[in-house]
N, C-alpha and C positions, 0 to 999 in steps of 0.2 A: 197857785193861780189867783188873780185878783177878784174872780167873781166868788170863788170859794170862800177867801178871806173875808169879803164884805158880808156876804150871806152868813157866815158863821158868827160875826161880831152882831148882827141883827138877831139871829136865831137863839144864842146862847143865852142872853137874859131872859127872853121871853119862856124858854123851856126851863131855865132854872127856877123864876119865879112860880111856875106850875107844879114844880116839884120832881122835874125830870133832868136827865143828864144828856148833853149834845155828845153823841159818839163821833159823827164825822158829817162834814158837806162836801159832797163830789159833784163836780161839774164835769160831764163828759159827753162827747158825741158817740152816738151809737147809729151808724148808717148816715141818714140825712137829718137826723134829729138829735138836739142837743137837749140834755136832762140835767137837772139840778136836784140832787138828792139831799135831803135833810133826814138824817139817821139818828134816833135817839132811844134812850132807854131809861128804866128806872133808875134811881140812885142806888148803887149797890148792885144791881143787875137783877137779882131774884129771877123771877119767872118772866121777866121782860114784859113788854107792855102788851096791852090787849086792843082789841080793834075799837072798844069805846075810847079808850085813851088816845089812839092815834087820830080818831074822828075828831076828838075834844082840840087836838093840837093844829089839825090841818087847816081849819078856816082861819085861825090867826095868823098862823104861818105865811097861808097865802095871800091874806089881805097886806100883810107886812111886806112880802117881796114884791107885790104887785105895784108899790108906791116906789120902787127902785128903778133907776135907769138901767141898770144892768140886766133887768128882766125882759128887755126885748131881745137878747141874745139866748134866751131860754125858751125852748118850744114846751117842755113838759116839766113840771115841778112835782117831784114825789116826796112823799112825807111818809117815814115808817121806821121800824124797826130794824137793826142791823142785822138781825137774826142769829141763830145758834153758831153758823159758820161766818160770822162777821169778818170782814177784810180788816187786815192791820196795815195801817199807812203811817200812822204819826207816832212819834216817840212814846207818847202817853198809852198808847194801844199797847206796843211791846212792853213797858214797865207792868202794866196791869195784866199781861198775859204769861208771865214767867211761870213756868211749871205745867203748862198746858200744851196739848197736843195740836200741833200745826200742819197744814198742807202748804207747801212752798213751791210754786211754779217758777223756774228760774231759766234764764237763758242758758243754753248750752253751746257746744261747737257748731259753728257753720249754720247759724240762724235756727238750730233746733231748740226746743223746749224741753226740760226735764222736770219732774216731780220728785220732791224730797218729802217724805212723812217722818215727823220726830217730835221730841218734846222739846220747846224753848227753855234753854237752860240759862241764857243771859241776853241782854241787849248792852251794846256798847254806844251811847249817844254821839260821843266824840267821833267815832269812826263810822257810824251808822251801820253797825255789823251785829248779827244775831249769831247766837251759838245755838246749833240744833243738835239734840242727842237722838240720834237713829238707833236702830237695833244693833247696829255693828259699830258705830264712830260717832265722835263728835265733829260736827261740821260747822265751820265758820263761813258766813256768806254776808257779803255786802248787800243790804237792802235796795240799792241802786241796781244790781244785778238780777233782781227778782221781778218777775212779771206780775205776780200777785202773791200775797201772803194771807191766808186764812185760818181760822180756829178749824179744828179737825176734831171729831169724836168718833 
């Protein structure tokens, strides 16, 4: 999405300069409201960001985004941590999460959804597929067939 790409290009250098790592930028509609979420972490993860670090980055990110034309399409700007059960959406997310427990919500037959729990064994960027080791089998799933993929613990 263009808004995500523009916001990412603006937020990443600002966060990097402050010693943080941009995890994701998500622009999505929830009900009648449009949200732009800028999620960041400490370099290397560690214990994650704290409230003071989040507050430190909120004002400069807000000021930067307020100057952009695309902000007219955003109702709410959220700045924060991706959390312990962070959502995996980008190729680098999958690469960094090999060997970690995942919760995958995927499309199933006839419009239903199913949830698969397992360990991320591999990610194939060329085919955009993940290999998930469950208690009983190795499951290969196309990321495009997933509604949500999150870290689990």
